[in-house]
Structures are given as C-alpha cells and as structure tokens.
C-alpha positions in Angstrom: 61.6 88.4 58.4 58.4 90.4 58.6 55.7 91.6 60.9 52.3 90.1 59.9 49.1 92.2 60.4 45.7 90.7 60.3 43.3 93.2 58.7 39.6 93.2 57.9 37.0 94.9 55.7 33.7 96.4 56.9 31.0 98.0 54.7 33.4 98.2 51.7 36.3 99.9 53.6 39.3 98.7 55.5 38.5 98.9 59.2 40.0 101.9 61.0 41.2 99.5 63.7 43.1 97.5 61.0 44.8 100.6 59.8 45.9 101.3 63.4 47.4 97.9 63.5 49.3 98.4 60.2 50.6 101.8 61.5 51.7 100.0 64.7 53.5 97.2 62.7 55.2 99.8 60.4 56.4 101.7 63.4 58.0 98.5 64.9 59.4 97.6 61.5 61.1 101.0 61.2 62.8 100.4 64.6 63.9 96.8 63.9 64.8 96.9 60.2 62.0 94.6 59.2 58.9 95.1 57.1 55.1 95.0 57.7 53.0 92.6 55.7 49.2 93.0 55.8 47.0 89.9 55.3 43.3 90.2 54.4 40.7 87.6 53.6 37.9 87.9 51.0 38.1 91.7 50.6 35.9 91.5 47.4 36.1 94.7 45.4 37.3 96.8 48.3 40.3 99.0 47.5 43.3 97.8 49.5 45.4 100.9 48.8 45.1 102.3 52.3 47.0 99.3 53.7 50.1 100.3 51.8 49.5 104.0 52.6 49.3 103.0 56.3 52.8 101.5 56.1 52.4 97.9 54.8 55.3 97.1 52.4 53.4 94.0 51.2 49.7 93.1 51.0 48.5 89.5 50.7 44.9 88.8 49.7 43.4 85.4 50.3 40.3 85.3 48.1 38.5 82.0 48.8 34.8 81.7 49.4 35.3 78.4 51.1 36.9 80.1 54.1 34.6 80.3 57.1 35.8 83.5 58.8 33.4 82.8 61.7 35.5 79.8 62.7 38.4 81.0 64.9 40.2 77.7 64.5 40.2 78.0 60.7 41.5 81.6 61.0 44.2 80.4 63.4 45.4 77.7 61.0 45.5 80.1 58.1 47.4 82.8 59.9 49.9 80.3 61.3 50.5 79.1 57.8 51.0 82.6 56.4 53.3 83.5 59.3 55.4 80.4 58.6 55.5 81.1 54.9 56.4 84.7 55.4 58.9 84.0 58.2 57.0 86.4 60.5 58.3 86.7 64.0 55.4 88.9 65.1 51.7 89.1 64.4 49.6 92.2 65.1 45.8 92.3 65.6 43.2 94.8 66.6 41.8 93.6 70.0 38.3 93.0 68.7 36.1 89.9 68.9 38.0 88.1 66.2 41.4 88.7 67.9 40.1 87.6 71.3 39.3 84.2 69.8 42.2 83.8 67.4 45.2 85.6 68.9 45.6 83.4 71.9 45.3 80.2 69.8 47.8 81.6 67.3 50.3 82.5 70.1 50.0 78.9 71.4 50.7 77.4 68.0 53.6 79.8 67.3 55.0 79.4 70.9 54.9 83.1 71.0 54.6 85.6 73.9 51.2 87.2 73.9 50.1 90.7 75.0 46.3 91.5 74.5 45.1 95.1 74.4 48.3 97.0 74.1 47.9 100.8 74.5 51.3 102.0 73.6 54.2 101.4 71.2 56.7 98.8 72.5 59.9 99.7 74.1 62.6 97.9 72.0 65.7 99.6 73.5 68.7 97.4 74.2 67.3 94.3 72.6 64.5 94.0 75.1 60.8 94.2 74.2 58.1 95.5 76.5 54.6 96.6 75.9 52.1 98.6 78.1 48.5 97.5 78.6 45.6 98.6 80.9 44.9 96.4 83.9 42.4 96.5 86.8 39.6 97.8 84.6 41.7 100.6 83.3 42.8 101.9 86.7 46.5 101.0 86.1 49.0 100.3 83.4 51.1 97.2 83.4 54.3 96.7 81.5 54.7 93.3 79.9 58.2 92.1 79.1 58.2 89.7 76.2 61.2 87.4 76.0 60.1 84.9 73.4 61.5 85.1 69.9 58.0 85.3 68.4 55.3 87.6 69.6 51.6 88.2 69.2 50.1 91.5 70.1 46.6 92.9 69.9 45.9 96.6 70.1 43.1 98.3 72.1 41.1 100.1 69.3 41.3 103.9 69.2 44.6 103.9 71.1 46.6 105.1 68.1 46.3 107.8 65.5 45.8 106.6 61.9 48.1 108.0 59.3 47.9 107.0 55.6 50.5 109.2 54.0 52.6 106.4 52.6 52.4 104.8 49.1 49.9 102.3 47.9 51.1 98.7 47.4 49.6 96.3 44.9 48.0 93.3 46.6 49.3 89.9 45.8 47.1 86.8 45.9 47.9 84.1 48.5 46.7 80.6 48.3 45.9 78.4 51.3 46.0 74.6 51.4 42.5 73.2 51.3 43.1 71.0 54.4 43.4 74.2 56.6 39.9 75.3 55.6 38.0 72.4 57.1 35.4 73.8 59.5 33.1 72.1 62.0 31.0 75.3 62.2 28.1 76.1 59.9 26.8 79.6 59.6 23.0 79.6 59.3 22.4 83.3 59.4 24.3 86.6 59.7 22.7 89.6 61.3 24.5 92.9 60.8 24.4 95.5 63.5 22.2 98.5 62.7 24.7 101.1 63.8 26.1 102.9 60.8 29.3 103.4 62.9 31.2 100.6 64.6 31.3 101.3 68.3 34.9 100.2 68.9 36.1 102.5 66.1 33.7 105.4 66.7 35.4 108.7 67.7 32.1 110.1 69.1 29.6 108.1 71.1 26.3 109.1 72.7 25.1 106.6 75.3 22.1 106.4 77.6 20.7 104.3 80.4 17.6 103.7 82.5 17.2 107.4 83.1 15.5 107.5 79.6 12.6 105.6 81.3 11.7 103.6 78.2 12.7 102.6 74.6 10.1 105.0 73.2 12.2 107.9 74.4 15.4 106.9 72.6 14.6 109.1 69.6 16.3 112.1 71.2 19.5 110.1 71.8 19.6 108.9 68.2 18.9 112.5 67.0 21.8 113.9 69.1 24.1 111.1 67.8 23.0 111.9 64.2 23.7 115.6 64.6 27.1 114.9 66.0 28.0 112.1 63.6 28.3 109.7 66.6 27.5 106.1 67.3 24.8 105.2 69.9 25.4 103.0 72.9 23.7 102.0 76.1 24.3 100.6 79.6 23.9 96.9 80.4 20.5 97.1 82.2 19.1 98.8 79.1 20.2 96.0 76.8 19.2 93.3 79.4 15.6 94.5 79.5 15.4 94.8 75.7 15.2 98.5 75.3 18.3 98.5 73.0 20.2 95.7 71.1 23.0 93.9 72.9 25.6 95.1 70.4 25.2 98.6 71.8 26.1 97.6 75.4 29.3 99.2 76.5 31.0 98.3 79.8 33.1 95.7 81.4 30.8 92.9 80.2 30.1 94.6 76.9 32.2 96.5 74.4 35.2 98.5 75.7 35.5 101.8 73.8 38.0 104.7 73.7 36.3 107.5 71.7 37.4 111.1 71.7 34.1 112.1 73.2 31.7 110.0 75.3 28.3 111.5 76.3 26.5 109.5 79.0 22.8 110.4 79.4 20.9 109.0 82.4 23.6 106.5 83.4 24.6 106.4 87.0 28.1 105.2 86.4 28.5 101.9 88.1 32.1 100.6 88.2 31.3 97.9 85.6 30.2 100.5 83.1 33.1 102.8 83.8 35.5 99.9 83.2 34.5 99.9 79.5 34.5 103.6 78.8 37.1 105.2 81.1 39.6 105.2 78.2 37.5 107.9 76.5 39.4 111.1 75.9 36.5 113.3 77.1 33.5 112.2 79.1 30.3 114.3 79.4 27.7 113.2 81.9 24.1 114.3 82.0 22.1 113.2 85.0 19.5 114.7 87.3 21.1 113.1 90.4 24.0 115.3 91.5 25.4 112.3 93.6 25.6 110.0 90.5 29.0 108.2 90.7 29.6 109.0 87.0 30.3 112.7 87.8 33.5 111.7 89.6 34.9 110.3 86.3 33.4 113.1 84.1 35.4 115.9 82.4 32.2 117.8 82.1 28.9 117.3 83.9 25.4 118.6 83.6 23.0 118.2 86.5 19.6 118.3 85.0 16.7 116.3 83.5 17.8 114.6 80.3 14.4 115.4 78.7 15.1 119.1 79.1 18.9 119.1 78.5 19.2 116.8 75.4 16.7 118.7 73.2 18.6 121.9 74.0 21.9 120.2 73.1 20.4 119.1 69.8 19.2 122.6 69.0 22.6 124.0 69.9 24.4 121.6 67.7 22.1 122.3 64.8 22.7 126.1 65.2 26.4 125.6 65.3 26.4 123.4 62.2 24.2 126.0 60.4 26.6 128.8 61.3 29.5 126.8 59.7 27.8 126.6 56.3 
C-alpha cells in the first residue's frame, strides 16, 4: 500500500506546492508504515531528484505527449489507474486549479472521503483520521473526520514548510493504456502568465487596488515587488476594469494565497478580498484612509498617500540591500 502524490512542473522546476504535498505524504507514511509515491506527467528534461529528497520513496514518470493535461477527466482516469496499480489508499494534491477539477472526480471514482484545502497534518491517533481545514472564509477551522478506507486530500498552498533533506530516487517510467487518454477537449492556445513568480507559491506578495488611480501608475508596485523578490497581485475591481490581468486577482473570487508577507497598497479591504489573503503570515497595509477596513486585519499599517509612501519604501529596500553587499 502507498500514498500517491500528484506533482507538477513549472518553468523547468518541480512546483513548490508539489514538494509540500510530497512532504505531507511522507509524514503520513512515516506514521502509518506505508510509503509515498510521486506521480508526474510529461516532466521533460526537468530533474526529478527533489521529489525523492522531499520524501518520495518512489517516483513514477508518465512521458506521453498524447496526454491532454488540460482535460480534468483524462487526468482523473490516469490517476485512478495509477492508484489502482500501486494499491494506493490515499491521494494527495496541492489545492490548485488542477486539484479543484480533478480531486473531487477522483474521490468519487475511488469511493474515497475527500478533504479540500487541508491546513494541518492529520490526526491519526487510535486508528481515526481527521484533518483540519479553514471554513467561513478563513474565520474558523473545521475538523473533518474521514471514515472511508480510501482518502483524497488537497493541501492549501504555503501551509507547510518544504524540506528536501532526503535522498534522490531514480524515476521509473509508467505507461498508461491508450483508452484512458481519449479527450473531448482540444487546446487551441496556451497563454502563460507574465508573473515570474506563481502567486499561490509566492512567499512575498505586493498587491494594489483602485487607490493607484490608473494602470499607468503600476510601475512603482512592480518596482517594489522586484526589489523584494515578490509577486504582484491586485484586487478584483482592478482586474475587472482591465488595469491588471485576471490571473493577478487575489480574494474570495480570485486566487487564495498564504504568503509570509502581504503588502496591500490602496486596497480598502472588503471582506471578499480579505477572504483570499487572511492566511498571510504578516499583512502590511498602506492606505490614506485611516478608516479603511483593511487596517483591522493588518499586522502593520501606514496611513499615507501611496504615491509618497511606496517610493520611500523602494529607496529604503535598495539601501538595505546595498548595505548587505
């Protein structure tokens, strides 16, 4: 019996969220006397060593250009087949867009209990199995008791520290029957997001809202993010009116993030926005309105005009970096 982990590659590297999932599976395996098996599809020339170092005792690589990874039904059939072949009683995902489409389908096929967006390691004491996840837009934590023999769990990204101090494992090829690959979806075009850093995996994020007054003023936000090595994000109104691309929208109806540092510039802090960012370890708010709701959720707040504060922050960061050289 093994724990299967679905992993992905982005820009020539194993995704950080995938390594979190492997760590998570390895932790459970150590408690239950089982093993963690990582499955990856069309990794190309990417080194898969980190999967073993993160705790996978076995790495399976499906290398088949006929696989349409954009088709969630195809991925579901493939993972169900791998789980059956490997005798997996549990499948772990990162709770990203792929998992949101695939994990529920897979759980139904496997007749497995399903917990989306886990934020803690499971409690396995006494033969029971329970997992914590955020509910009510992050205002509370619920404990899910899973009684089924098989389980599917997806992890909220950036909820777990990544460690890769294990030993590399050679990847083994895995073949999938051709009938599982039949897809009714045709991909006409793929547009990659321009962010160098993936928002769900970013540890530092600089975000801005309508307080920037227009897209022409976003240069200072991008400059601050560059100096900090952070990803850029925005509020929903900003993406809706076309100032910024939709893949930068964070919030309840956008991307939920949990960075170590979230800097919000000119964002009032409506509840819908807070729902997607309140898992951040530290929140810094810059707003000229002292009554902005976001200040109630902030760890640090600066009441001031963004067009005065942000340039000073950029200069301060530059001076600090220069002093470290």
